[in-house]
Residue frames as a rotation matrix with the C-alpha (Angstrom) as fourth column:
UNK 1
0.020 0.039 0.999 1.75
0.994 -0.104 -0.016 -35.40
0.104 0.994 -0.041 7.50
UNK 2
0.933 0.359 0.017 1.19
0.353 -0.924 0.149 -31.96
0.069 -0.133 -0.989 8.97
UNK 3
0.438 -0.855 -0.278 4.89
0.049 -0.286 0.957 -31.78
-0.898 -0.433 -0.083 9.81
UNK 4
-0.315 -0.511 0.800 5.81
0.809 0.295 0.507 -32.67
-0.496 0.807 0.321 6.21
UNK 5
0.425 0.582 0.693 3.45
0.845 -0.530 -0.074 -29.99
0.325 0.617 -0.717 4.84
UNK 6
0.947 -0.100 -0.307 4.87
0.090 -0.832 0.547 -27.40
-0.310 -0.545 -0.779 7.23
UNK 7
0.085 -0.993 0.084 8.42
0.281 0.105 0.954 -28.37
-0.956 -0.058 0.288 6.27
UNK 8
-0.162 -0.080 0.984 7.67
0.982 0.090 0.169 -28.05
-0.102 0.993 0.064 2.56
UNK 9
0.777 0.493 0.392 6.18
0.532 -0.847 0.013 -24.59
0.338 0.199 -0.920 3.03
UNK 10
0.775 -0.542 -0.325 9.24
-0.005 -0.519 0.855 -23.62
-0.632 -0.661 -0.404 5.06
UNK 11
-0.166 -0.935 0.315 11.87
0.382 0.233 0.894 -24.86
-0.909 0.268 0.319 2.59
UNK 12
0.525 0.489 0.697 10.00
0.816 -0.056 -0.575 -23.51
-0.242 0.871 -0.428 -0.43
UNK 13
0.967 -0.134 -0.216 11.56
-0.160 -0.981 -0.108 -20.03
-0.197 0.139 -0.970 -0.20
UNK 14
0.133 -0.979 0.152 15.06
-0.397 0.088 0.914 -21.45
-0.908 -0.182 -0.377 0.07
UNK 15
-0.141 -0.158 0.977 14.58
0.638 0.741 0.212 -23.70
-0.757 0.653 -0.004 -2.96
UNK 16
0.723 0.482 0.494 13.08
0.687 -0.429 -0.586 -20.96
-0.071 0.764 -0.642 -5.11
UNK 17
0.826 -0.463 -0.320 15.74
-0.353 -0.869 0.346 -18.45
-0.438 -0.173 -0.882 -4.07
UNK 18
-0.185 -0.954 0.234 18.37
-0.409 0.291 0.865 -20.92
-0.894 0.064 -0.444 -5.26
UNK 19
-0.213 0.145 -0.966 16.60
-0.975 -0.098 0.200 -21.72
-0.066 0.985 0.162 -8.53
UNK 20
-0.986 -0.118 0.119 15.70
-0.121 0.992 -0.025 -25.28
-0.115 -0.039 -0.993 -7.52
UNK 21
-0.382 0.911 -0.154 12.23
-0.919 -0.392 -0.043 -24.94
-0.100 0.126 0.987 -9.02
UNK 22
-0.073 0.348 -0.935 11.83
-0.476 0.811 0.339 -28.57
0.876 0.470 0.106 -10.05
UNK 23
-0.741 -0.246 -0.624 12.69
0.391 0.597 -0.700 -29.78
0.545 -0.763 -0.347 -6.55
UNK 24
-0.892 0.452 0.022 10.36
-0.323 -0.601 -0.732 -27.19
-0.317 -0.660 0.681 -5.00
UNK 25
-0.210 0.855 -0.475 7.55
-0.938 -0.038 0.346 -28.21
0.277 0.518 0.809 -7.35
UNK 26
-0.309 0.042 -0.950 8.00
-0.049 0.997 0.060 -31.90
0.950 0.065 -0.306 -6.56
UNK 27
-0.912 -0.069 -0.405 7.82
0.390 0.158 -0.907 -31.29
0.127 -0.985 -0.117 -2.81
UNK 28
-0.738 0.669 -0.089 4.85
-0.595 -0.707 -0.382 -28.94
-0.318 -0.229 0.920 -3.16
UNK 29
-0.136 0.697 -0.704 2.91
-0.777 0.366 0.512 -31.44
0.615 0.617 0.492 -5.28
UNK 30
-0.512 -0.104 -0.852 3.66
0.297 0.910 -0.289 -34.23
0.806 -0.401 -0.435 -2.77
UNK 31
-0.967 0.139 -0.212 2.47
0.158 -0.320 -0.934 -32.06
-0.198 -0.937 0.287 0.10
UNK 32
-0.520 0.820 -0.238 -0.70
-0.854 -0.509 0.112 -31.09
-0.030 0.261 0.965 -1.77
UNK 33
-0.288 0.385 -0.877 -1.51
-0.333 0.818 0.469 -34.78
0.898 0.427 -0.107 -2.19
UNK 34
-0.382 0.059 -0.922 -1.65
0.679 0.695 -0.236 -35.29
0.627 -0.717 -0.305 1.59
UNK 35
-0.988 -0.028 0.149 -2.69
-0.069 -0.793 -0.605 -31.94
0.136 -0.609 0.782 3.08
UNK 36
-0.336 0.919 -0.204 -6.07
0.898 0.378 0.225 -31.81
0.284 -0.107 -0.953 4.82
UNK 37
-0.044 0.269 -0.962 -6.12
0.642 -0.730 -0.234 -28.29
-0.765 -0.628 -0.140 6.29
UNK 38
0.625 0.393 0.674 -7.50
0.779 -0.364 -0.510 -25.68
0.045 0.844 -0.534 3.86
UNK 39
0.902 -0.350 -0.254 -5.24
-0.261 -0.909 0.326 -22.95
-0.345 -0.228 -0.911 5.26
UNK 40
-0.042 -0.955 0.295 -2.14
-0.175 0.298 0.938 -25.04
-0.984 -0.012 -0.180 4.62
UNK 41
0.088 0.159 0.983 -3.54
0.858 0.489 -0.156 -26.04
-0.506 0.858 -0.093 1.21
UNK 42
0.953 0.293 0.077 -3.89
0.295 -0.838 -0.460 -22.37
-0.070 0.461 -0.884 0.30
UNK 43
0.501 -0.845 -0.189 -0.25
-0.543 -0.477 0.692 -21.73
-0.674 -0.243 -0.697 1.25
UNK 44
-0.236 -0.581 0.779 0.93
0.256 0.736 0.627 -24.74
-0.938 0.347 -0.025 -0.77
UNK 45
0.437 0.480 0.760 -1.16
0.860 0.025 -0.510 -23.67
-0.264 0.877 -0.402 -3.79
UNK 46
0.949 -0.140 -0.283 0.28
-0.162 -0.985 -0.058 -20.16
-0.271 0.101 -0.957 -3.52
UNK 47
0.123 -0.989 0.084 3.82
-0.493 0.013 0.870 -21.51
-0.861 -0.148 -0.486 -3.41
UNK 48
-0.186 -0.130 0.974 3.20
0.619 0.755 0.219 -23.92
-0.763 0.643 -0.060 -6.28
UNK 49
0.794 0.528 0.302 1.69
0.575 -0.491 -0.654 -21.09
-0.197 0.693 -0.694 -8.32
UNK 50
0.719 -0.601 -0.349 4.76
-0.520 -0.799 0.303 -18.94
-0.460 -0.037 -0.887 -7.76
UNK 51
-0.205 -0.833 0.514 7.07
-0.188 0.549 0.814 -21.82
-0.961 0.071 -0.269 -8.64
UNK 52
0.145 0.346 0.927 5.11
0.800 0.510 -0.316 -22.74
-0.582 0.787 -0.203 -11.77
UNK 53
0.971 0.211 -0.116 5.24
0.122 -0.847 -0.517 -19.11
-0.208 0.487 -0.848 -12.92
UNK 54
0.338 -0.923 -0.181 9.02
-0.672 -0.372 0.641 -19.03
-0.659 -0.095 -0.746 -12.48
UNK 55
-0.411 -0.439 0.799 9.19
0.161 0.828 0.537 -22.23
-0.897 0.349 -0.269 -14.56
UNK 56
-0.843 0.114 -0.525 7.08
-0.513 -0.462 0.723 -20.61
-0.161 0.879 0.448 -17.31
UNK 57
-0.748 0.649 -0.139 4.09
0.575 0.738 0.353 -22.88
0.331 0.184 -0.925 -16.67
UNK 58
-0.914 0.334 0.232 1.56
-0.376 -0.911 -0.170 -20.06
0.154 -0.242 0.958 -16.60
UNK 59
-0.082 0.930 -0.358 -1.50
-0.383 0.302 0.873 -22.28
0.920 0.209 0.331 -16.89
UNK 60
0.032 0.009 -0.999 -0.61
0.735 0.677 0.029 -24.17
0.677 -0.736 0.015 -13.71
UNK 61
-0.891 -0.417 -0.181 0.36
0.434 -0.660 -0.614 -20.91
0.137 -0.625 0.768 -12.02
UNK 62
-0.640 0.713 0.288 -3.01
-0.569 -0.691 0.445 -19.32
0.516 0.121 0.848 -12.80
UNK 63
0.195 0.743 -0.640 -4.91
-0.027 0.657 0.754 -22.40
0.980 -0.130 0.148 -11.61
UNK 64
-0.216 -0.367 -0.905 -2.98
0.850 0.386 -0.359 -22.65
0.481 -0.846 0.229 -8.35
UNK 65
-0.984 -0.174 0.042 -3.25
0.139 -0.889 -0.437 -18.94
0.113 -0.424 0.899 -7.59
UNK 66
-0.374 0.920 0.117 -6.98
-0.572 -0.328 0.752 -18.91
0.730 0.214 0.649 -8.35
UNK 67
0.275 0.460 -0.844 -7.59
0.316 0.786 0.532 -21.97
0.908 -0.413 0.071 -6.10
UNK 68
-0.510 -0.547 -0.664 -5.45
0.815 -0.059 -0.577 -20.52
0.276 -0.835 0.475 -3.32
UNK 69
-0.921 0.201 0.332 -7.29
-0.225 -0.974 -0.035 -17.20
0.317 -0.107 0.943 -3.55
UNK 70
0.042 0.978 -0.204 -10.64
-0.330 0.206 0.921 -18.98
0.943 0.029 0.332 -3.23
UNK 71
0.206 -0.036 -0.978 -9.41
0.733 0.667 0.130 -20.81
0.648 -0.744 0.164 -0.12
UNK 72
-0.796 -0.572 -0.200 -7.84
0.567 -0.588 -0.577 -17.68
0.212 -0.572 0.792 1.39
UNK 73
-0.641 0.638 0.427 -11.07
-0.494 -0.769 0.406 -15.74
0.587 0.049 0.808 0.96
UNK 74
0.289 0.789 -0.543 -13.14
-0.041 0.576 0.816 -18.61
0.957 -0.213 0.199 2.41
UNK 75
0.168 -0.338 -0.926 -10.85
0.907 0.421 0.011 -18.70
0.386 -0.842 0.377 5.46
UNK 76
0.964 0.232 0.126 -10.78
0.191 -0.941 0.278 -14.89
0.183 -0.244 -0.952 5.78
UNK 77
0.235 -0.956 -0.178 -7.00
0.740 0.057 0.670 -14.91
-0.630 -0.289 0.721 5.36
UNK 78
0.943 0.315 -0.110 -6.81
0.195 -0.788 -0.583 -11.40
-0.271 0.528 -0.805 3.99
UNK 79
0.296 -0.909 -0.293 -3.03
-0.624 -0.416 0.661 -11.07
-0.723 -0.013 -0.691 4.12
UNK 80
-0.468 -0.408 0.784 -2.63
0.250 0.790 0.560 -14.25
-0.848 0.458 -0.267 2.07
UNK 81
0.466 0.707 0.533 -5.34
0.770 -0.027 -0.638 -13.05
-0.436 0.707 -0.557 -0.32
UNK 82
0.809 -0.243 -0.536 -3.36
-0.307 -0.951 -0.032 -9.82
-0.502 0.190 -0.844 -0.71
UNK 83
-0.252 -0.957 0.143 -0.20
-0.427 0.242 0.871 -11.78
-0.869 0.158 -0.469 -1.57
UNK 84
-0.297 0.217 0.930 -2.14
0.633 0.774 0.021 -13.85
-0.715 0.595 -0.367 -4.08
UNK 85
0.803 0.595 -0.019 -3.64
0.410 -0.576 -0.708 -10.80
-0.432 0.560 -0.706 -5.77
UNK 86
0.408 -0.745 -0.527 -0.13
-0.656 -0.641 0.399 -9.42
-0.635 0.183 -0.750 -6.24
UNK 87
-0.539 -0.579 0.612 1.05
-0.035 0.742 0.670 -12.73
-0.842 0.339 -0.420 -7.71
UNK 88
0.106 0.690 0.716 -1.98
0.798 0.371 -0.475 -12.87
-0.593 0.622 -0.511 -10.01
UNK 89
0.861 0.210 -0.463 -1.50
-0.011 -0.903 -0.430 -9.26
-0.508 0.375 -0.775 -11.10
UNK 90
0.004 -0.952 -0.305 2.17
-0.695 -0.222 0.684 -9.76
-0.719 0.209 -0.663 -11.88
UNK 91
-0.491 -0.105 0.865 1.41
0.346 0.888 0.304 -12.98
-0.799 0.449 -0.400 -13.75
UNK 92
0.554 0.769 0.318 -1.18
0.655 -0.168 -0.737 -11.14
-0.513 0.617 -0.597 -15.85
UNK 93
0.632 -0.422 -0.650 1.36
-0.510 -0.858 0.061 -8.39
-0.583 0.293 -0.757 -16.64
UNK 94
-0.401 -0.890 0.217 3.91
-0.442 0.396 0.805 -11.00
-0.802 0.226 -0.552 -17.74
UNK 95
-0.430 0.322 0.844 1.32
0.666 0.744 0.055 -12.53
-0.610 0.586 -0.534 -20.05
UNK 96
-0.986 -0.007 0.164 0.27
0.118 -0.726 0.677 -9.19
0.115 0.687 0.717 -21.54
UNK 97
-0.133 0.984 -0.119 -3.20
0.809 0.177 0.561 -9.37
0.573 -0.022 -0.819 -19.96
UNK 98
-0.870 -0.420 0.259 -3.24
0.244 -0.822 -0.514 -5.73
0.429 -0.384 0.818 -18.93
UNK 99
-0.110 0.900 0.422 -6.98
-0.549 -0.409 0.729 -5.41
0.829 -0.152 0.539 -18.26
UNK 100
0.625 0.273 -0.731 -6.87
0.326 0.760 0.562 -8.41
0.709 -0.590 0.386 -15.93
UNK 101
-0.324 -0.853 -0.409 -3.72
0.820 -0.038 -0.571 -7.06
0.471 -0.520 0.712 -14.30
UNK 102
-0.740 0.052 0.671 -5.21
-0.168 -0.980 -0.109 -3.61
0.651 -0.194 0.734 -13.72
UNK 103
0.316 0.944 0.098 -8.37
-0.455 0.060 0.888 -5.04
0.833 -0.325 0.448 -12.20
UNK 104
0.547 -0.172 -0.820 -6.50
0.576 0.788 0.218 -7.49
0.608 -0.591 0.530 -9.98
UNK 105
-0.537 -0.834 -0.128 -3.94
0.710 -0.365 -0.603 -4.93
0.456 -0.415 0.788 -8.82
UNK 106
-0.476 0.461 0.749 -6.68
-0.388 -0.874 0.291 -2.37
0.789 -0.152 0.595 -8.16
UNK 107
0.664 0.691 -0.287 -8.46
-0.107 0.468 0.877 -4.90
0.740 -0.551 0.384 -5.96
UNK 108
0.206 -0.698 -0.686 -5.16
0.845 0.481 -0.235 -5.49
0.494 -0.531 0.689 -4.21
UNK 109
-0.693 -0.407 0.596 -4.62
0.135 -0.884 -0.447 -1.79
0.709 -0.229 0.667 -3.50
UNK 110
0.105 0.842 0.529 -8.03
-0.600 -0.370 0.709 -1.66
0.793 -0.392 0.467 -1.82
UNK 111
0.786 0.172 -0.593 -7.32
0.255 0.785 0.565 -4.77
0.563 -0.596 0.573 0.26
UNK 112
-0.214 -0.941 -0.261 -3.84
0.790 -0.009 -0.613 -3.56
0.575 -0.337 0.746 1.26
UNK 113
-0.583 0.076 0.809 -5.36
-0.280 -0.953 -0.112 -0.26
0.762 -0.292 0.577 2.40
UNK 114
0.542 0.839 0.053 -8.02
-0.423 0.217 0.880 -2.15
0.726 -0.499 0.473 4.37
UNK 115
0.668 -0.380 -0.640 -5.22
0.633 0.741 0.221 -4.11
0.391 -0.553 0.736 6.05
UNK 116
0.928 -0.373 -0.012 -3.18
-0.339 -0.858 0.386 -0.90
-0.154 -0.354 -0.923 6.59
UNK 117
0.399 -0.802 0.444 -0.28
0.556 0.597 0.579 -2.64
-0.729 0.015 0.684 4.85
UNK 118
0.659 -0.156 -0.736 1.65
-0.432 -0.879 -0.201 0.17
-0.615 0.451 -0.647 3.19
UNK 119
-0.446 -0.893 0.055 4.36
-0.486 0.293 0.823 -2.14
-0.752 0.341 -0.565 1.88
UNK 120
-0.452 0.358 0.817 1.89
0.659 0.752 0.035 -4.28
-0.601 0.554 -0.576 -0.03
UNK 121
0.657 0.707 -0.262 0.00
0.381 -0.611 -0.694 -1.21
-0.650 0.356 -0.671 -1.19
UNK 122
0.191 -0.704 -0.684 3.26
-0.614 -0.630 0.475 0.13
-0.765 0.329 -0.553 -2.57
UNK 123
-0.740 -0.476 0.476 3.86
-0.009 0.713 0.701 -3.09
-0.673 0.514 -0.532 -4.54
UNK 124
0.036 0.841 0.539 0.35
0.824 0.280 -0.492 -2.95
-0.565 0.462 -0.684 -6.02
UNK 125
0.734 0.208 -0.647 0.83
-0.051 -0.932 -0.358 0.69
-0.678 0.296 -0.673 -7.03
UNK 126
-0.319 -0.908 -0.272 4.13
-0.554 -0.054 0.831 -0.22
-0.769 0.416 -0.485 -8.65
UNK 127
-0.619 0.160 0.769 2.33
0.514 0.823 0.242 -2.95
-0.594 0.545 -0.591 -10.60
UNK 128
0.529 0.849 0.019 -0.33
0.626 -0.375 -0.684 -0.46
-0.573 0.373 -0.730 -11.71
UNK 129
0.361 -0.511 -0.780 2.49
-0.506 -0.810 0.296 1.79
-0.783 0.288 -0.551 -12.89
UNK 130
-0.705 -0.638 0.311 3.90
-0.139 0.554 0.821 -1.07
-0.696 0.535 -0.479 -14.94
UNK 131
-0.122 0.756 0.643 0.49
0.836 0.427 -0.344 -1.69
-0.535 0.495 -0.685 -16.51
UNK 132
0.738 0.399 -0.544 0.13
0.138 -0.879 -0.456 1.99
-0.660 0.262 -0.704 -17.35
UNK 133
-0.099 -0.862 -0.497 3.62
-0.599 -0.347 0.721 2.05
-0.794 0.369 -0.483 -18.90
UNK 134
-0.706 -0.123 0.697 2.82
0.331 0.813 0.479 -1.03
-0.626 0.569 -0.533 -20.99
UNK 135
0.242 0.892 0.381 -0.28
0.895 -0.054 -0.444 0.79
-0.375 0.448 -0.811 -22.24
UNK 136
-0.450 -0.565 0.691 1.82
0.771 -0.637 -0.018 3.88
0.450 0.524 0.723 -23.06
UNK 137
0.700 0.636 0.326 -0.03
0.297 -0.674 0.677 5.90
0.650 -0.377 -0.660 -20.40
UNK 138
-0.163 -0.969 -0.185 3.26
0.617 0.046 -0.786 7.33
0.770 -0.243 0.590 -19.14
UNK 139
-0.424 0.060 0.904 1.81
-0.508 -0.842 -0.182 10.13
0.750 -0.536 0.387 -17.00
UNK 140
0.685 0.706 0.178 -0.37
-0.587 0.391 0.708 7.58
0.431 -0.590 0.683 -15.16
UNK 141
0.557 -0.569 -0.605 2.63
0.513 0.809 -0.287 5.28
0.653 -0.150 0.743 -14.78
UNK 142
-0.479 -0.780 0.402 4.67
0.187 -0.539 -0.821 8.11
0.858 -0.318 0.404 -13.28
UNK 143
-0.002 0.579 0.815 1.86
-0.796 -0.495 0.349 8.94
0.606 -0.648 0.462 -10.84
UNK 144
0.898 0.356 -0.260 1.60
-0.172 0.826 0.537 5.33
0.405 -0.437 0.803 -9.67
UNK 145
0.209 -0.908 -0.363 5.38
0.632 0.408 -0.658 5.02
0.746 -0.092 0.659 -9.31
UNK 146
-0.528 -0.409 0.745 5.56
-0.206 -0.789 -0.579 8.21
0.824 -0.459 0.332 -7.25
UNK 147
0.437 0.737 0.515 2.71
-0.773 0.016 0.634 7.04
0.459 -0.676 0.577 -5.00
UNK 148
0.851 -0.185 -0.492 4.54
0.280 0.952 0.126 3.73
0.445 -0.245 0.862 -4.52
UNK 149
-0.136 -0.980 0.145 7.81
0.422 -0.190 -0.887 5.59
0.896 -0.060 0.439 -3.89
UNK 150
-0.088 0.183 0.979 6.24
-0.693 -0.718 0.072 7.64
0.716 -0.672 0.190 -1.09
UNK 151
0.845 0.479 0.240 5.18
-0.511 0.588 0.627 4.45
0.159 -0.652 0.741 0.68
UNK 152
0.666 -0.661 -0.345 8.48
0.520 0.743 -0.421 2.65
0.535 0.100 0.839 0.00
UNK 153
-0.261 -0.769 0.584 10.47
0.013 -0.608 -0.794 5.58
0.965 -0.200 0.168 1.39
UNK 154
0.239 0.433 0.869 8.30
-0.852 -0.335 0.401 5.71
0.465 -0.837 0.289 4.52
UNK 155
0.982 0.133 0.131 9.06
-0.178 0.884 0.432 2.02
-0.059 -0.448 0.892 5.06
UNK 156
0.210 -0.975 -0.072 12.76
-0.850 -0.218 0.479 2.53
-0.483 -0.040 -0.875 4.18
UNK 157
0.610 0.078 0.789 12.42
0.204 0.946 -0.251 -0.31
-0.766 0.314 0.561 1.66
UNK 158
-0.056 -0.778 -0.626 15.65
-0.519 -0.513 0.684 0.27
-0.853 0.363 -0.375 -0.24
UNK 159
-0.735 -0.206 0.646 15.16
0.320 0.734 0.599 -2.63
-0.597 0.647 -0.473 -2.65
UNK 160
0.178 0.882 0.436 11.78
0.922 0.006 -0.387 -1.38
-0.344 0.471 -0.812 -3.79
UNK 161
0.571 -0.052 -0.819 13.05
-0.069 -0.997 0.015 2.20
-0.818 0.048 -0.573 -3.97
UNK 162
-0.534 -0.832 -0.149 15.75
-0.308 0.027 0.951 0.99
-0.787 0.554 -0.271 -6.36
UNK 163
-0.531 0.431 0.730 13.13
0.756 0.629 0.179 -0.89
-0.382 0.647 -0.660 -8.44
UNK 164
0.536 0.825 -0.181 10.95
0.684 -0.550 -0.479 2.19
-0.494 0.133 -0.859 -8.60
UNK 165
0.191 -0.557 -0.808 13.85
-0.345 -0.809 0.477 4.41
-0.919 0.187 -0.346 -9.63
UNK 166
-0.829 -0.436 0.349 14.53
0.114 0.479 0.870 1.96
-0.547 0.761 -0.348 -12.48
UNK 167
-0.102 0.886 0.452 10.84
0.938 0.238 -0.254 2.04
-0.332 0.397 -0.855 -13.40
UNK 168
0.655 0.329 -0.680 10.84
0.218 -0.944 -0.247 5.83
-0.724 0.014 -0.690 -13.43
UNK 169
-0.268 -0.873 -0.408 14.05
-0.325 -0.317 0.891 5.85
-0.907 0.371 -0.199 -15.46
UNK 170
-0.667 0.055 0.743 12.43
0.608 0.617 0.500 3.78
-0.430 0.785 -0.445 -18.20
UNK 171
0.411 0.911 0.033 9.78
0.804 -0.345 -0.485 6.48
-0.431 0.226 -0.874 -18.61
UNK 172
0.057 -0.441 -0.896 12.22
0.059 -0.894 0.444 9.32
-0.997 -0.078 -0.024 -19.30
UNK 173
-0.884 -0.464 -0.046 12.93
0.005 -0.107 0.994 8.54
-0.467 0.879 0.097 -22.97
UNK 174
-0.561 0.742 0.368 9.20
0.818 0.429 0.383 8.05
0.126 0.516 -0.847 -23.62
UNK 175
0.325 0.713 -0.621 7.94
0.781 -0.573 -0.250 11.35
-0.534 -0.404 -0.743 -22.27
UNK 176
0.660 -0.031 0.751 7.90
0.556 -0.652 -0.516 14.63
0.505 0.758 -0.413 -24.16
UNK 177
-0.390 -0.878 -0.278 10.81
0.898 -0.295 -0.327 16.94
0.205 -0.377 0.903 -23.52
UNK 178
0.661 0.500 -0.559 10.23
0.636 -0.769 0.064 20.16
-0.398 -0.398 -0.827 -21.67
UNK 179
-0.141 -0.695 0.705 11.66
0.871 -0.426 -0.245 23.02
0.471 0.580 0.665 -23.65
UNK 180
0.644 0.453 -0.616 12.32
0.739 -0.575 0.350 26.09
-0.195 -0.681 -0.706 -21.68
């Protein structure tokens, strides 16, 4: 069974990348029914949470992410916990739960810094920028985006740099014009 669980976690990314969410969910649920290792269970729950969110099943996504985060913390799997906090924060943003998102993403920034993981820290800061923008706190959003941009540039993460430039571009029409 361990081989099956490992295989499901391995093929998960491929299935999700190709939009085969129903197939991914079926495999993940089958693997969860037989998994015995809590570390593997946390990974499966994380993957099922991500898949459920992409399918619009936010209740299942929240439950899976919360359970996976509990397991990751119990096993001291800080990198996985960091990934889960980012998932949870983004899920909260998508549901308009901005207070939850800000709290979760703030916790993630602290954990990413503790892990010295600048790439994850950058993603959390980008999420905080999105929360600020949703709350019409455009100056705060710009600050978070620029902090994230500094880290993304240092890592030469072109995809995130492009995302951040789009984020910054959405702020332009919302900010007061400088008249000089």
